[in-house]
N, C-alpha and C positions, 0 to 999 in steps of 0.2 A: 504494500500500500504506500503510495507516494503522496506526500503532503506538500503543497505549494502555498506560499503566502505572497500577497500583493498588498502594498500599503500605499494609500493616497493621502497626502497632506499630513502624514505622521510617520514615525519610525517604528520598526519592529524591535522592541527591546528584548533582551534575553528573558526577562521575567514574563513578558507578555507571550513570547513564543513557548516558554515552558508551561504556562497556564493553559494555553490553547492545546498543546500536545497532550497534556494530562487529561483534558476534557475529551479530546479526540480518541484517546485510548479506549473510552467506553463504547465507541461506535465500532471498534474493530471486530467485535463478535457478530455484527450484522452484515458486514461487507466482505467481499472476496479479497484475497491477497493482492490481486492485480488491479484493484480499484484505485482511482485517482481522486484526491480531495484537493479543492482549491478554495482558499479563504481570502476574501478581499476585505481589508480593513480601511475605513476612511473616516476622516474627521472634517466636519464643516461647522465652524463656530462651536455651538454647544451640542451638535448632533454627532454622535459616535455611532457609526454603522458597521455591522458585520454581515457579510454575505458569504454563504457557503454553498458550494456545489460538489456533489459526490457523483462521479461518473462510474457507475457499476456496469458489469457486463449485461445485466438485465434492464436497468432503468437509470434515469437521471433524477437525482434528488436535489432540491434546492431549498434554501431558506434565507430569510433576511430578518434582522432585528435592529431597531434604532432606539438608543437610550442616551442618557447623558454621561454614561461611563462605558469605556471600551470593554472592560472585563465583564460587565453585566451583559453587554450586547453579544459577546462571544458565548457566554453561558446560555443565553436565551436562544440563539440560533442553533446551538448544538442540541438543546433540549427539543426544539422543533424537529430537527433532523432525526434525532433518536426516535421520536414518536412516529415519524414517517417510515423509518427503517423497521421498527418493531411491527407496525401494521402490515408492511409488505411481507415480512417473514411469516407472520401469522397467517396471511392469506395464502402464501405458498404451501405451508404445512397443512392448512385446512383443505386445500385443493387436493393435495396428495392423499390425505385421509379419506376424503369423499370418493376419489377415484378408486382407491383400494377397497373401500366399503361397497361401492357399486359393483365392482368386479366380483367380489365375494357373494353379494346378494344375487346377482345374475346366475352365478354358478350354482348356488344353493337352490334357486327356484327351478332351474332346468333339471337338477338332480331330483327334486321332490316331485316334479310333474310325472316323471316316469318311475314307477315303482319297479320292483325286481323283474316283472314279467312283461315289461313293455307297455303296460296300460297307463293311461293318464288318470290323474286324480279327478274326481267329479268337480264341476264348477261350484263356486261358493253359493250358498243359499242366501236369499234376501229375506230378512225378517221385517215385517211391517208393523208399525206401532201407530196407534191413533193418539194424538195429543190435542188437548184443548188449549188454544192460544190465548194468553192473557194480554190485555191491552195495557201497555206501560211505556214510559219514556225511555230513551236510550240510556240515560244516566241511571235510572232505576234498574234497568237490565244489567248494566255494568256492576252496580252494587250487588245484585243477586249472584252474578258470576264470581265476583271477588269473595263473597262470603261463603260460597259453596265450593265443593271440590269439582264441579262440572267444568268441562272444557268449552262448552258452548251453551247458548240458550236461544231458542226460537220464540219470537214474540211478535205481537202486532203493535207497531209504533203508534202511540196515541196521537202524535202530531200529524202524521201523514196517512194513517190508517193502512199502511203497507205492511206486509210481512217482512221482518228483518231477522238477522242472525247476528248475535254478538259472540265472539269466540276469543279464546286465549291464544295468543301467538307464541311461537317458540321462544321469543326473547322476553316473554313475561307480560308484555303489554296487551291491550285488548284491541281487537279489530271488529269493525261493524260492516256487515253486508246488507245493503238495502236494494230494493227493487226499483 
């Protein structure tokens, strides 16, 4: 990993370089060894600006921070970049996990379709249930779903008289489907 510094209207002191390199060492676990990092430090009156660009094999990451202190600007821009790099790494590992899980799921489903004698499993049965829809507002329905262990609730919206569904999303928030 190569690190380049460019200074505009200021000098790169050894203390400033050491501070930046210590902060940059935290980013090394997220980037490849052949990545290039370029930090531009500039001072204009009371504006101290730090710009950082990381050129990785996969992507280009950039960040800018402006404060009244150059050390603070460096810390802020590196915090922003660390957040971007962490998010990128998490996306890549999640994608690999999803792909592996999908391959495993497809293999298991094809294996379960054919039992030992070449016969296929019967199609799934549909069980019908009659429900009496209650008229309520979306907020009341959200309260019912929050209080209960249910993942969804079908109700008649009292404002629009339409049938609506409120459901618990995988991220924990609630979603509303309206007609």
